[in-house]
C-alpha positions as CSV (number, residue, x, y, z in Angstrom):
1,M,-142.8,-78.4,23.0
2,R,-139.2,-79.8,24.0
3,L,-138.0,-77.9,20.7
4,Y,-139.8,-74.9,21.9
5,E,-137.9,-75.1,25.8
6,Q,-134.5,-75.7,23.7
7,A,-134.9,-72.5,21.6
8,I,-135.7,-70.6,24.4
9,R,-132.8,-71.8,26.9
10,A,-130.4,-71.6,23.8
11,A,-131.2,-68.0,23.2
12,C,-131.2,-67.0,26.7
13,D,-127.8,-69.2,27.3
14,H,-126.3,-66.9,24.6
15,C,-128.0,-63.4,25.3
16,F,-130.0,-63.5,22.3
17,V,-133.0,-61.5,23.8
18,Q,-135.0,-61.0,20.5
19,Y,-134.8,-64.9,19.6
20,E,-135.8,-65.4,23.2
21,A,-139.1,-63.5,22.8
22,L,-139.6,-64.7,19.6
23,A,-139.3,-68.6,20.6
24,H,-141.8,-67.7,23.8
25,E,-144.3,-66.0,21.4
26,L,-144.5,-68.9,19.3
27,A,-144.5,-71.4,22.1
28,A,-147.3,-69.5,23.1
29,Q,-149.0,-69.7,20.0
30,F,-148.8,-73.5,20.4
31,Y,-150.2,-74.0,23.3
32,R,-152.9,-71.6,22.5
33,A,-153.9,-73.7,19.4
34,R,-154.1,-76.8,21.8
35,D,-156.2,-75.0,24.4
36,L,-153.5,-75.1,27.0
37,E,-154.2,-71.5,28.2
38,R,-152.6,-71.2,30.9
39,L,-149.2,-72.2,29.6
40,A,-150.2,-70.2,26.6
41,A,-150.2,-67.0,28.8
42,E,-147.0,-67.9,30.9
43,H,-145.1,-67.9,27.6
44,L,-146.9,-64.8,26.3
45,R,-145.6,-62.7,29.5
46,A,-142.3,-64.1,29.0
47,A,-142.1,-63.0,25.0
48,R,-143.5,-59.8,26.1
49,A,-140.9,-59.2,29.4
50,A,-138.1,-60.5,26.6
51,Y,-139.5,-57.8,23.8
52,V,-139.1,-55.1,26.6
53,R,-135.8,-56.0,27.4
54,W,-134.9,-55.8,24.0
55,G,-136.2,-52.5,23.4
56,A,-139.1,-53.6,20.7
57,D,-141.4,-50.8,22.0
58,A,-143.9,-51.2,19.2
59,K,-143.8,-55.2,19.7
60,V,-145.1,-54.8,23.1
61,R,-147.7,-52.5,21.7
62,Q,-148.5,-54.9,19.2
63,L,-149.1,-57.7,21.8
64,D,-150.7,-55.7,24.2
65,E,-153.2,-54.9,21.9
66,R,-153.6,-58.1,20.1
67,D,-153.9,-60.1,23.4
68,S,-156.8,-59.9,25.3
69,L,-154.9,-61.7,28.4
70,S,-153.2,-59.6,31.2
71,V,-149.5,-60.4,30.0
72,K,-148.0,-56.9,31.0
73,T,-145.2,-57.8,33.1
74,T,-141.3,-56.0,32.7
75,S,-139.4,-57.6,35.5
76,G,-138.6,-61.1,37.3
77,G,-140.9,-64.0,36.6
78,P,-141.0,-66.4,33.5
79,G,-139.6,-63.9,31.3
80,R,-136.3,-63.4,32.6
81,C,-133.3,-65.3,31.8
82,H,-131.0,-66.5,34.6
83,R,-127.7,-65.6,33.8
84,P,-124.4,-67.5,35.2
85,A,-122.7,-65.7,37.9
86,R,-119.8,-63.6,36.4
87,S,-116.5,-65.6,36.9
88,P,-113.6,-63.4,37.7
89,S,-111.5,-64.7,35.2
90,A,-114.3,-64.0,32.4
91,P,-114.0,-60.7,30.3
92,S,-117.0,-58.7,31.3
93,S,-118.0,-58.8,27.6
94,S,-118.4,-62.2,27.4
95,I,-121.3,-62.2,29.6
96,C,-124.5,-60.2,29.0
97,W,-126.6,-59.1,31.6
98,P,-130.5,-57.8,31.6
């Protein structure tokens, strides 16, 4: 469990939306296999939101078709990375923004 959270945090910190999405999706599978449906649903919603931000429309459709849970969310919530505040001294290209 801890390693999924570390992977999600690292992907988010370094603006790798595709890895954030994948880590959330795998965490959802992990929790679902252990009958922890609420946690699985939260990670699945977060995965879907990250895939939307990444522009992976086919993957979003696959999740929508495959999973019977109501996972549709595209803004805010658990699927959104919290980006650090932009530092006046940091170049704009060094920080990614959703």
